[in-house]
C-alpha positions as CSV (number, residue, x, y, z in Angstrom):
1,M,11.4,26.0,-16.9
2,S,8.7,27.3,-18.8
3,R,9.8,31.1,-19.7
4,G,7.6,33.8,-17.8
5,G,5.9,31.0,-16.0
6,E,3.2,31.6,-18.4
7,M,3.7,30.7,-22.1
8,V,4.0,27.0,-22.9
9,Y,7.0,26.8,-25.1
10,I,9.3,24.2,-26.8
11,P,12.8,24.2,-25.2
12,D,15.4,25.4,-27.7
13,D,19.1,25.2,-27.3
14,S,20.4,27.5,-24.9
15,D,17.7,25.4,-22.7
16,F,19.6,22.3,-23.2
17,S,22.8,24.1,-22.7
18,S,21.7,25.4,-19.2
19,F,20.2,22.1,-18.5
20,R,23.7,20.7,-19.3
21,D,25.7,23.0,-17.2
22,Q,23.3,22.7,-14.2
23,C,24.3,18.7,-14.3
24,E,28.1,19.3,-14.8
25,S,28.4,22.2,-12.1
26,L,28.9,21.7,-8.4
27,E,28.7,25.3,-7.3
28,G,25.7,25.5,-4.8
29,W,25.0,21.9,-4.8
30,H,25.4,20.1,-1.6
31,C,26.2,16.1,-1.3
32,R,23.5,14.3,0.3
33,Y,24.7,10.7,-0.7
34,N,28.1,9.0,-2.3
35,K,28.2,5.6,-2.3
36,A,29.2,2.8,-4.9
37,G,29.3,5.0,-7.5
38,V,26.1,6.8,-7.4
39,T,26.1,10.7,-5.9
40,V,23.4,12.5,-5.2
41,W,23.3,16.4,-4.4
42,S,20.5,19.0,-3.5
43,Q,20.3,22.7,-4.0
44,G,19.1,25.8,-2.8
45,Q,16.3,25.0,-0.4
46,E,15.8,24.1,3.6
47,E,16.1,20.5,4.1
48,S,12.9,20.6,5.4
49,C,11.5,22.1,2.5
50,T,9.1,19.9,-0.1
51,V,10.4,21.4,-3.4
52,Q,14.0,20.9,-3.5
53,K,15.9,20.1,-6.8
54,I,18.1,16.8,-6.8
55,K,20.7,16.0,-8.6
56,T,22.1,12.1,-9.3
57,R,25.1,11.0,-11.0
58,I,25.9,7.4,-11.6
59,S,28.5,6.0,-14.0
60,C,27.3,3.3,-16.3
61,K,30.1,0.9,-17.4
62,D,29.2,-1.3,-20.2
63,V,26.2,0.7,-21.3
64,P,27.1,2.9,-24.2
65,A,25.0,6.0,-24.1
66,E,22.8,5.9,-27.0
67,T,21.5,2.7,-25.6
68,L,20.8,4.7,-22.3
69,Y,19.0,6.9,-24.1
70,D,16.9,4.3,-26.0
71,V,16.0,3.0,-22.5
72,L,14.7,6.2,-21.1
73,H,12.6,6.7,-24.2
74,D,11.0,3.2,-24.8
75,T,7.9,3.4,-22.5
76,S,7.3,-0.2,-24.0
77,Y,10.4,-1.7,-22.0
78,R,9.7,0.9,-19.2
79,K,7.1,-1.2,-17.7
80,K,10.3,-4.0,-17.5
81,W,12.2,-2.3,-15.1
82,D,10.3,0.6,-13.3
83,S,8.7,-0.8,-10.6
84,N,7.3,2.6,-9.2
85,M,5.4,3.2,-12.3
86,I,1.6,2.7,-12.4
87,E,1.0,3.9,-16.1
88,T,2.8,5.8,-18.6
89,Y,1.7,6.8,-22.3
90,D,2.2,9.4,-25.1
91,I,-0.6,11.7,-25.4
92,G,0.3,13.6,-28.7
93,R,3.7,14.6,-30.7
94,L,4.5,18.4,-31.0
95,T,7.5,18.6,-33.0
96,V,10.1,15.7,-34.0
97,N,11.8,16.2,-30.7
98,A,9.1,17.3,-28.5
99,D,6.0,15.4,-27.3
100,V,3.1,15.5,-24.4
101,G,3.1,12.3,-22.0
102,Y,1.3,11.5,-18.7
103,Y,3.2,9.4,-16.0
104,S,1.6,7.9,-12.7
105,W,3.9,6.5,-10.0
106,K,3.5,4.6,-6.9
107,C,4.2,6.4,-3.4
108,P,5.1,4.3,-0.3
109,S,1.9,3.9,1.3
110,P,0.2,5.6,3.0
111,L,1.1,8.7,0.9
112,K,-1.4,9.1,-2.3
113,N,-0.1,8.3,-5.5
114,R,0.9,11.0,-7.7
115,D,0.8,11.5,-11.5
116,F,2.0,14.1,-14.5
117,V,1.1,15.5,-17.7
118,T,4.5,16.8,-19.2
119,L,6.0,18.2,-22.1
120,R,9.3,16.4,-22.7
121,S,12.0,17.4,-25.3
122,W,14.8,15.4,-26.5
123,L,18.5,16.5,-28.1
124,P,21.2,14.1,-29.1
125,L,24.3,16.5,-29.2
126,G,27.5,14.9,-30.4
127,N,28.4,12.6,-27.5
128,D,25.5,13.9,-25.2
129,Y,22.2,13.1,-25.1
130,M,19.7,14.9,-23.1
131,I,15.7,14.7,-22.4
132,I,14.0,17.5,-20.4
133,N,10.6,18.2,-19.3
134,Y,8.2,20.4,-17.4
135,S,4.3,20.0,-16.4
136,V,1.5,21.3,-18.7
137,K,-2.0,21.3,-18.9
138,H,-3.9,19.3,-20.9
139,P,-7.9,19.9,-21.4
140,K,-8.4,16.0,-22.0
141,Y,-6.1,15.0,-19.0
142,P,-7.3,16.7,-16.0
143,P,-6.3,15.6,-12.6
144,R,-7.9,12.2,-11.5
145,K,-9.5,11.9,-8.0
146,D,-7.4,8.8,-7.5
147,F,-3.9,10.7,-7.6
148,V,-2.4,13.8,-6.5
149,R,-1.3,15.9,-9.6
150,A,2.2,16.7,-8.8
151,V,4.1,19.6,-10.8
152,S,7.7,19.1,-12.6
153,L,9.1,22.6,-12.4
154,Q,12.3,21.2,-14.4
155,T,13.5,17.6,-14.8
156,G,15.6,15.7,-16.9
157,Y,18.5,13.2,-18.1
158,L,22.1,13.9,-19.3
159,I,24.2,11.1,-20.9
160,K,27.6,11.6,-21.6
161,A,29.9,9.0,-23.6
162,N,32.3,8.2,-21.4
163,G,35.1,6.4,-23.3
164,D,34.4,3.0,-24.9
165,G,30.8,1.2,-24.5
166,A,30.5,3.2,-21.3
167,C,28.5,6.5,-20.2
168,V,27.7,8.7,-17.5
169,L,24.2,9.4,-16.6
170,Y,22.8,12.3,-14.4
171,Y,19.2,12.9,-13.4
172,L,18.3,16.5,-12.3
173,T,14.7,17.1,-11.0
174,Q,12.9,19.9,-9.1
175,V,9.0,18.8,-8.6
176,D,6.5,20.3,-6.4
177,P,4.5,16.9,-5.2
178,R,1.7,18.6,-3.9
179,G,1.3,18.6,-0.4
180,S,2.7,19.1,2.7
181,L,5.3,16.2,3.3
182,P,6.7,15.1,6.0
183,K,10.8,15.6,6.6
184,W,11.6,11.9,6.5
185,V,9.8,11.6,2.7
186,V,12.5,14.5,1.6
187,N,15.4,12.8,3.4
188,R,14.2,9.3,1.8
189,V,14.2,10.5,-1.4
190,S,17.8,11.7,-1.4
191,Q,19.6,8.9,0.7
192,F,17.5,5.6,-0.5
193,V,14.6,6.5,-3.6
194,A,17.0,8.3,-6.0
195,P,20.3,6.0,-5.8
196,K,18.2,3.1,-6.0
197,A,16.4,4.0,-9.0
198,M,19.5,5.3,-10.8
199,K,20.9,1.8,-10.5
200,K,17.6,0.5,-11.9
201,I,18.2,2.6,-14.9
202,Y,21.7,1.3,-15.0
203,K,20.6,-2.1,-15.0
204,A,17.8,-1.9,-17.5
205,G,20.5,-0.3,-19.9
206,L,22.5,-3.7,-19.6
207,K,19.2,-5.9,-20.6
208,Y,18.0,-3.7,-23.0
209,P,20.0,-4.9,-26.3
210,E,18.6,-8.2,-25.7
211,W,14.9,-7.1,-25.0
212,K,15.0,-4.7,-28.2
213,R,16.0,-7.6,-30.5
214,K,12.8,-9.7,-29.5
215,H,10.7,-6.8,-29.3
216,D,10.1,-4.5,-32.5
217,P,13.9,-3.8,-32.9
218,G,13.9,-1.2,-35.8
219,Y,11.3,0.8,-33.7
220,K,12.7,3.8,-32.2
221,P,10.4,7.2,-33.1
222,W,12.8,8.9,-30.9
223,V,15.5,8.4,-33.4
224,Y,13.3,8.0,-36.5
225,P,10.6,10.7,-36.2
226,E,8.8,9.0,-39.8
227,Q,7.7,6.1,-37.3
228,N,6.0,8.7,-35.0
229,T,2.5,7.9,-35.4
230,L,1.1,9.9,-32.5
231,P,-1.6,12.5,-33.2
232,S,-0.4,16.2,-33.5
233,V,-1.0,18.4,-30.4
234,S,-0.9,22.3,-30.9
235,L,1.0,24.6,-28.3
236,A,-2.1,26.5,-28.1
237,E,-4.0,23.3,-26.4
238,L,-1.7,23.6,-23.6
239,S,-1.2,25.8,-20.8
240,V,1.3,26.1,-18.0
241,Q,0.5,23.8,-14.9
242,H,0.8,26.1,-11.8
243,A,1.4,24.2,-8.6
244,D,-0.9,26.9,-7.1
245,S,-4.2,25.7,-8.8
246,L,-3.9,22.2,-7.7
247,E,-4.8,20.3,-4.6
248,N,-2.6,20.9,-2.0
249,I,-2.8,17.8,1.0
250,D,-1.4,17.9,4.2
251,E,0.5,14.5,4.8
252,T,3.0,15.4,7.5
253,G,1.4,13.7,10.3
254,L,2.5,10.4,8.5
255,T,5.4,8.5,10.0
256,E,7.9,6.2,8.5
257,D,6.2,3.6,11.0
258,H,3.1,3.7,8.8
259,L,5.4,2.2,6.0
260,S,4.9,-1.5,5.5
261,T,7.7,-4.0,4.8
262,S,6.8,-4.0,0.7
263,D,7.5,-0.3,0.5
264,H,10.6,-0.5,1.9
265,E,11.8,-2.4,-0.9
266,A,9.8,-0.4,-3.6
């Protein structure tokens, strides 16, 4: 996503507009899954290629767009619904609608767990809400020995209000997981992992209002920037995270037979 691939920058209106167009366009996308209100597409790469663009869409009745927007921002609540997450925290603030954060997640065993450091930016635009990110390097958060540092080339959410108290959620991601992954992993993401993740977010949206009433209901720094107490981060401290500078492990020899029962449920 970074312009020219070298400079770290904060996305502007044209970046958000381009992201929304990608979410809503069907041109060049191949449908990989369409069941029970969830659709998954992939684009542009060979099926066996690890670095795929994947797009997912789910209709969320009884969840207003602004509620789902809150769910995706609220890191305290994320611990409740994102069972694949190991750890997430905000590192620092760039502007009123951009920050730098850390996220690590469990990969199905025996694959190694992955983590990211990303620059995230968000924009409410009428009935649409968008959150987008890409990977950056921060000197105080280098790759760790216990994780493979993955690279988000472009990842984000588009939430569109859809009638009274309902919305449609799009999730679009292009990630380099760093590692030569077996083909079954790539297929499993589109056929199983992505649909299940979208359903989890939808369920989290249904339960959020009740949870938030009991957990600091007025605290929403993504809506009220004056509540943000994160330390300031300068763009000059950051650089673009290039995939080729990171460890590249070979996990192609791993088969689905290695997965434990609990991983199938993850």
